N, C-alpha and C positions, 0 to 999 in steps of 0.2 A: 303249765301251772297245775299244781296239785289241787284237786277238788277240795273245797272247804265246806264245813258245816255252818250254815248261816241261820241265825234267828232274827226275824223281823218283829219288833214290838211296836204295834200300832197304838199310839197313845192318844189318838183323837177320841174324845169322850162321846161323840155323837155316833150312836149305833144304828141310826135310821137313814140318814142322808150321806151320800158319798161326797167326799171333799177332796181337795188337792192332795192332802196327806195320803189318802187311800190310793189315788192314781199314782203317786210317787212310789209307794210301796209295791204296787202292781208292776210298775216299770222296772224297779230294782229286781223283783222276783224273775221277771221275763229274762233280763240280762244274765242273772246268776244261773238260772236253770239252763239257759241255752249254752252256757260255758261249762256245764257239767257239775255245778255246785249243788249241794243238797240244801233245801230251804224249808224251814218251819216258820209258822207265823203265830203270834199271840195277839188277838184282838182284845185289848184291855176293856173296851166298852161292853163286851159281851160276857165278861167274867163276873161271877157273883162272889163278893167278899166284903167284909165289914171294914170300917176304918179302925186303925189301932188307936187306943185311947189311953194307954199307959205303958211305961217302960216295962213293967212286969209282964204284960200281955205280949210284948215284943220279944222279951227274953225267954219267957217260960211257956207261953201259950202255944197251942198247936197251929200249924199252918192251915188256913181254911181249905177245905177239900177242893174248892173251885180253883185253887192256885197250885195244886200239887203238880199237874202236868206242866204248867208254866215254869215252875222251878226246875223240873226235870229237863225242860227244853233249854233253859239257861245253862244247866250243867253240861248238856250235850254240845252246845254251840262252841265254835272256835271264834266266831265273829258275830257281834250283835249290832243291829241297826235299829235305833229308836226314832220314830216319827211322831211329831206333835206340833200343834199350832201354839204360838206364843199367846198366852192369855194373861192380861194384866201384868205383863212383863215376866212371866214365868211359865213353866209347864202347867197344864191343867191339873187340878187337884186330884182327879181320878188316877192319873198316871203317877203322881207323887205317892198316893196311897198304895198303889200297886207295888212300887219300888220299896216302900217301907215294909210291906208284908213279905215280899220274897227275899229281901236282903236281911235275913235273920242270922243271929249267932248260930254257929254250927254248920251253916251253909255258906254264907257270903264271907265269913271270917271265922277263925277258930282261935281258941285260947292257946297261948304258948307261954310257958313259964307262969309268971304271975300276971301277965297281960291278957285280959279277955279278948282283945282285938289284935293279938300278936301276929297271927298268920292270915294272910289274905286268901280267901277261899276261892276266888275266881281268877287268879293269876294265870297268865298264858293266853288270855282272850284279848281280842281287840274290839273296837267299836267305832261306829259312826253315829252322829246325832244329826238328824235332818229336821230343821225347824222352819215352819212357814210363819209369816208375820205380815201385818199391814203396813208397818213403817219400812223405810228403806233399810236394807240389811247393813249398809255402811254406817247409817246412823246408830243402829243397834250395836254394831261391833265397836265403833270408835267413840261415840258419845256415851252410850250406856255401858260400854266395855263388855258387852255380851255377858253381863253378870250372872244371869240365871243358867245359861249354858255352861259357863265356867264353873259355877257351883256344882252342876250335875257332873261335869267331867272330873273335877277335883274331889268333891266331898261325898260323892256316891260311887261313881264308876271307879275312879282312881283308889278310893278307900278300900274297895274290895279286890283290887288287883288288876282291873281291866285297863290295859295300856298297850299301845297308844290309843287315844280317842281323837278322831277327826270330826270335823263338823261341816255341814252344808246348811247355810243360812239363805233362805229364799224370801226376799222382801217384796213389798208392794203387790201382794198376791191378787188383790182386787183389781189391779191394773195390768196384769200380765197379758191378758187376751189369749187367743188360741195359739198364736205363734210363740209367745213367751212360754206358755204352758208346754208346748211341744218341745221347746228347747231344753227345759228342765227335765222333762220325762226322758229325753234322750241322754242327758247327763247322768240320770239315775240308772238307766239301762247299762251304761258303760261302767258305772261304779259297781253294779251288780255283777257284771261279766268279770271284772277284776277282783271281785270279793273284797272291795274297799269300803 
């Protein structure tokens, strides 16, 4: 397998306590690096950036200095892996704010002809979304139709050209126990090794 450039985006907003999302990212990194892939990481909880509050700020404002390296890392990557816990049925607000900031015109998409969103700026990249949650993953997938993950895949990642996007949904995290956690960590190591 040809070595890949992989960017892990840690979307858990808690910068103080280690959570399953952090352990999963560590396991993915171990697998990827052991297979010869190059890995960079973006810990969103440690970045300093404001919320966007207007369309004008998004279209014309400067990227906050604290996000310049993150945007460069996204441009560098061939494969992105986003990790986050499901909070109130969606990604945490901090991760959404991060994605809004970095996915700006001129970077994530470019004007083409009269269409300001005509050319997808991040085409040629693939992604995986790893989501932890308290409810059973099957309930989220079938009853709730994985609505927020599908929104992320279609309306954010797909909109800027990232495809295909695969997902790993880990449910009932409070009931996994040590054995269940070890099983998921091993699955993430294997995904990292395969750069998937």
